DOKOLBA-762744 format. One record per residue (C-alpha): chain; x, y, z. Coordinates in Angstrom, 2 decimals. Layout:
# residues N
cadena,xx,yy,zz
A,X,Y,Z
...
//
This chain:
# residues 303
cadena,xx,yy,zz
A,-3.62,21.25,-4.97
A,-3.64,19.30,-1.71
A,-6.87,17.96,-0.26
A,-5.27,16.13,2.68
A,-2.42,17.57,4.75
A,-0.54,15.97,7.64
A,1.87,18.30,9.43
A,4.23,16.88,12.07
A,1.64,14.25,12.99
A,2.30,11.71,15.74
A,-0.05,9.31,17.46
A,0.77,7.21,20.48
A,-1.08,4.77,22.70
A,0.46,4.94,26.15
A,4.13,4.19,25.62
A,3.61,2.80,22.11
A,4.29,5.23,19.23
A,2.14,4.20,16.25
A,2.88,7.22,14.04
A,5.97,9.35,14.44
A,6.26,12.92,13.08
A,4.68,12.33,9.65
A,4.29,15.21,7.21
A,2.66,14.59,3.84
A,0.43,16.25,1.26
A,-2.09,14.32,-0.84
A,-3.97,15.76,-3.79
A,-6.53,14.58,-6.36
A,-5.86,11.28,-8.08
A,-4.82,7.94,-6.61
A,-2.23,7.78,-3.82
A,-1.00,4.56,-2.26
A,0.15,4.14,1.34
A,2.68,1.32,1.15
A,4.19,-0.42,4.15
A,4.45,-3.70,6.02
A,1.73,-4.82,8.41
A,1.87,-2.85,11.64
A,3.62,0.12,10.02
A,0.95,2.64,11.08
A,-1.06,2.87,7.86
A,-4.43,2.20,9.52
A,-3.74,4.77,12.24
A,-2.93,7.37,9.58
A,-6.11,6.49,7.68
A,-8.24,6.84,10.81
A,-6.73,10.23,11.59
A,-7.46,11.37,8.03
A,-11.04,10.16,8.45
A,-11.47,12.02,11.74
A,-11.87,8.86,13.82
A,-8.67,9.48,15.77
A,-7.13,12.69,17.08
A,-3.40,13.14,16.51
A,-1.41,13.18,19.73
A,0.70,15.90,18.14
A,0.55,17.80,14.88
A,-2.36,18.60,12.60
A,-4.45,16.69,10.06
A,-6.56,18.76,7.67
A,-8.97,17.55,5.00
A,-10.23,20.03,2.40
A,-8.66,22.78,4.49
A,-10.42,21.87,7.74
A,-9.20,19.87,10.77
A,-10.42,16.29,10.46
A,-10.93,15.60,14.17
A,-14.54,16.11,15.33
A,-15.45,17.68,11.99
A,-18.74,15.95,11.28
A,-19.52,18.08,8.23
A,-16.45,16.55,6.58
A,-18.31,13.27,6.10
A,-20.47,14.85,3.39
A,-17.42,14.68,1.12
A,-15.26,11.96,2.73
A,-15.73,8.18,2.85
A,-13.72,5.48,4.63
A,-13.61,1.79,3.73
A,-12.11,0.13,6.85
A,-10.04,-3.04,6.70
A,-12.26,-4.80,9.23
A,-15.65,-6.14,8.21
A,-18.07,-3.40,9.19
A,-21.24,-4.77,7.63
A,-24.53,-6.00,9.10
A,-24.59,-9.57,7.87
A,-28.36,-9.97,8.36
A,-29.05,-7.23,5.77
A,-29.04,-7.72,2.03
A,-26.44,-5.84,0.05
A,-28.99,-3.34,-1.23
A,-30.41,-2.77,2.26
A,-26.95,-2.11,3.68
A,-25.98,0.41,1.00
A,-29.42,2.08,1.08
A,-29.12,2.47,4.86
A,-25.85,4.34,4.34
A,-27.54,6.51,1.72
A,-30.32,7.35,4.20
A,-27.76,8.36,6.82
A,-26.43,10.83,4.26
A,-30.00,12.09,3.74
A,-29.92,11.46,0.00
A,-33.15,12.25,-1.85
A,-33.39,8.80,-3.46
A,-31.49,6.34,-1.23
A,-32.64,3.20,-3.05
A,-31.70,4.63,-6.44
A,-28.31,5.79,-5.14
A,-27.74,2.32,-3.65
A,-28.49,0.61,-6.97
A,-26.05,2.87,-8.80
A,-23.27,2.32,-6.26
A,-23.79,-1.46,-6.26
A,-23.62,-1.50,-10.05
A,-20.28,0.33,-9.87
A,-18.77,-2.59,-7.92
A,-20.50,-5.20,-10.12
A,-22.70,-6.72,-7.40
A,-26.10,-6.11,-8.95
A,-26.82,-9.84,-9.31
A,-26.15,-10.38,-5.58
A,-27.70,-7.21,-4.16
A,-30.79,-9.00,-2.81
A,-28.80,-11.70,-1.01
A,-27.97,-11.41,2.68
A,-24.42,-10.27,3.29
A,-23.91,-13.35,5.48
A,-23.85,-15.37,2.23
A,-21.17,-13.17,0.62
A,-17.54,-14.19,0.18
A,-14.88,-11.98,1.75
A,-14.21,-10.35,-1.61
A,-17.90,-9.58,-2.06
A,-18.08,-8.07,1.42
A,-15.16,-5.85,0.53
A,-16.96,-4.68,-2.60
A,-20.25,-3.97,-0.80
A,-18.29,-1.83,1.69
A,-16.87,0.13,-1.25
A,-20.39,0.57,-2.66
A,-21.57,1.96,0.68
A,-18.63,4.35,0.74
A,-19.33,5.63,-2.78
A,-23.11,5.95,-2.41
A,-23.04,9.68,-1.58
A,-20.53,10.49,-4.35
A,-17.71,11.67,-2.03
A,-14.79,13.78,-3.20
A,-12.32,11.93,-0.94
A,-12.26,8.14,-0.54
A,-9.99,6.39,1.99
A,-9.60,2.62,1.61
A,-7.68,0.48,4.12
A,-6.33,-2.70,2.44
A,-9.31,-2.77,0.04
A,-8.15,-5.77,-2.02
A,-7.97,-8.30,0.83
A,-10.00,-11.38,0.00
A,-10.67,-10.44,-3.61
A,-9.95,-12.88,-6.41
A,-7.82,-11.66,-9.36
A,-10.81,-10.61,-11.48
A,-12.41,-8.71,-8.60
A,-9.09,-7.04,-7.81
A,-8.62,-5.85,-11.39
A,-12.19,-4.55,-11.58
A,-11.77,-2.63,-8.32
A,-8.45,-1.18,-9.47
A,-10.09,0.01,-12.70
A,-12.93,1.60,-10.71
A,-10.60,3.45,-8.32
A,-8.40,4.56,-11.20
A,-11.45,5.97,-13.01
A,-12.60,7.78,-9.85
A,-9.15,9.32,-9.48
A,-9.15,10.40,-13.13
A,-12.39,12.30,-12.45
A,-10.58,14.48,-9.93
A,-11.43,12.67,-6.72
A,-8.82,12.06,-4.06
A,-8.39,8.30,-3.63
A,-6.07,7.04,-0.88
A,-5.59,3.32,-0.35
A,-3.23,1.34,1.84
A,-1.49,-1.89,0.98
A,1.46,-4.02,2.03
A,1.72,-5.51,-1.48
A,4.09,-3.68,-3.81
A,2.40,-4.90,-7.01
A,-0.99,-3.50,-5.98
A,0.47,-0.05,-5.46
A,2.53,-0.26,-8.65
A,-0.50,-1.10,-10.78
A,-2.88,1.48,-9.33
A,-0.93,4.45,-8.04
A,1.60,6.84,-9.54
A,2.20,8.57,-6.19
A,3.08,6.59,-3.09
A,3.82,7.28,0.55
A,6.01,4.58,2.11
A,5.34,4.08,5.83
A,7.79,2.11,7.99
A,7.63,1.85,11.76
A,5.23,4.78,11.97
A,7.53,7.06,9.98
A,7.40,8.34,6.40
A,10.29,6.54,4.69
A,9.79,7.78,1.13
A,7.31,9.91,-0.76
A,6.72,10.76,-4.38
A,6.52,9.24,-7.83
A,6.33,5.47,-7.75
A,8.90,4.99,-10.51
A,11.56,6.98,-8.66
A,10.96,5.08,-5.42
A,10.94,1.77,-7.28
A,14.37,2.64,-8.66
A,15.56,3.24,-5.09
A,14.27,-0.20,-4.17
A,15.87,-1.89,-7.17
A,19.21,-0.09,-6.97
A,19.72,-0.52,-3.23
A,22.66,-2.66,-2.00
A,21.96,-6.39,-2.02
A,23.50,-9.33,-0.20
A,23.84,-12.68,-2.00
A,24.88,-16.14,-0.92
A,26.91,-17.70,-3.74
A,27.99,-21.35,-3.86
A,30.29,-22.76,-6.50
A,32.84,-25.46,-7.24
A,35.65,-23.09,-6.17
A,34.42,-20.42,-3.77
A,37.88,-19.13,-2.92
A,38.87,-18.43,-6.54
A,35.48,-16.96,-7.38
A,35.70,-14.67,-4.36
A,39.08,-13.33,-5.43
A,37.69,-12.64,-8.92
A,34.58,-10.89,-7.65
A,36.27,-8.65,-5.12
A,37.70,-6.41,-7.84
A,34.46,-5.84,-9.72
A,32.85,-2.34,-9.56
A,29.41,-3.78,-8.73
A,30.78,-5.70,-5.72
A,31.38,-3.85,-2.46
A,32.40,-6.80,-0.29
A,33.06,-10.56,-0.31
A,33.26,-12.89,2.68
A,34.12,-16.60,2.56
A,31.89,-18.52,4.98
A,31.14,-22.14,5.72
A,28.02,-21.86,3.57
A,29.76,-20.29,0.57
A,30.45,-16.70,-0.38
A,28.51,-13.79,1.09
A,28.66,-11.06,-1.52
A,27.54,-7.46,-1.02
A,26.57,-5.98,-4.38
A,25.95,-2.30,-5.04
A,24.12,-3.04,-8.29
A,21.74,-6.02,-8.42
A,21.49,-6.28,-12.22
A,25.16,-5.82,-13.00
A,26.24,-8.39,-10.41
A,23.69,-10.95,-11.58
A,24.98,-10.64,-15.14
A,28.69,-10.62,-14.27
A,28.82,-13.52,-11.83
A,27.73,-16.03,-14.47
A,30.21,-14.77,-17.07
A,33.13,-14.60,-14.64
A,32.44,-18.12,-13.40
A,32.40,-19.47,-16.94
A,35.62,-17.63,-17.88
A,37.45,-19.16,-14.91
A,36.06,-22.67,-15.29
A,34.00,-22.46,-12.09
A,30.59,-24.14,-11.82
A,27.93,-22.08,-10.03
A,25.52,-24.06,-7.87
A,23.61,-21.21,-6.15
A,23.16,-17.46,-6.37
A,20.57,-16.47,-3.78
A,19.64,-12.95,-2.58
A,19.21,-13.00,1.19
A,17.50,-9.64,1.76
A,14.50,-9.66,-0.57
A,11.79,-9.45,2.08
A,9.51,-6.42,1.93
A,10.65,-5.41,5.40
A,14.29,-5.25,4.28
A,13.34,-3.02,1.34
A,11.38,-0.69,3.61
A,14.20,-0.59,6.15
A,16.62,0.47,3.41
A,14.27,3.26,2.29
A,13.99,4.48,5.89
A,17.76,4.67,6.22
A,18.48,6.22,2.82
//
């Protein structure tokens, strides 16, 4: 069952295309939007939340168009990446104010419960101006959860959190997803998505590069072609040995050593050491040159 649907969605600002023909379905549970900074994740989040109209295509939430659908906010919450808190308020005042906007019967009680969920009870009577960045992130999450929404959108929610805070927040979001809520969070950090989400949507350059089970997409990332720089005591001999190996698709002798294109990361890493030893060659460096997140995303986009 899908609670959020994007169909052929594009969004542009003048001549700049931020999101390009994205189609995706998101259902209950936890879904991660993974992509480098500037990929279009925030724009997609804001269209889901009804803050932006798509330039083309359709965004529906719970079966209704998200744009200018104010009733949607009874069951949807957004935690923006930017600080959107009133620093002169205490944590409890800020969350209670959100509860009042939702016309809850007991706003103070709802605020206390939401603050307890993010483990900020001890700091709820302090002004937000005294909070760390991680604490401000958590009070924003409390405000988003105060009206018990069915759909929660979180834009880079772990920024500024220390490791303990990050783990606590991951456990909370995981529990909310297990209860049947739709939790969507964005991140540019692969490990965050891997720990929290089984389903991911990979966004690159405003386009959907990959979608589905995290383990399958992780295998795509791991098994993609890799380029290594290899230096040794005899590059020429080592190159001639490597060129015939099944895991090696190309070898080039350069002034900085060998540039080796490998079709299988693990197999090549194991074989190069053994082959060097068998031929009396001393390895001095085996360095992958394309391990940046952007290179991984670019490969997914092209595959």
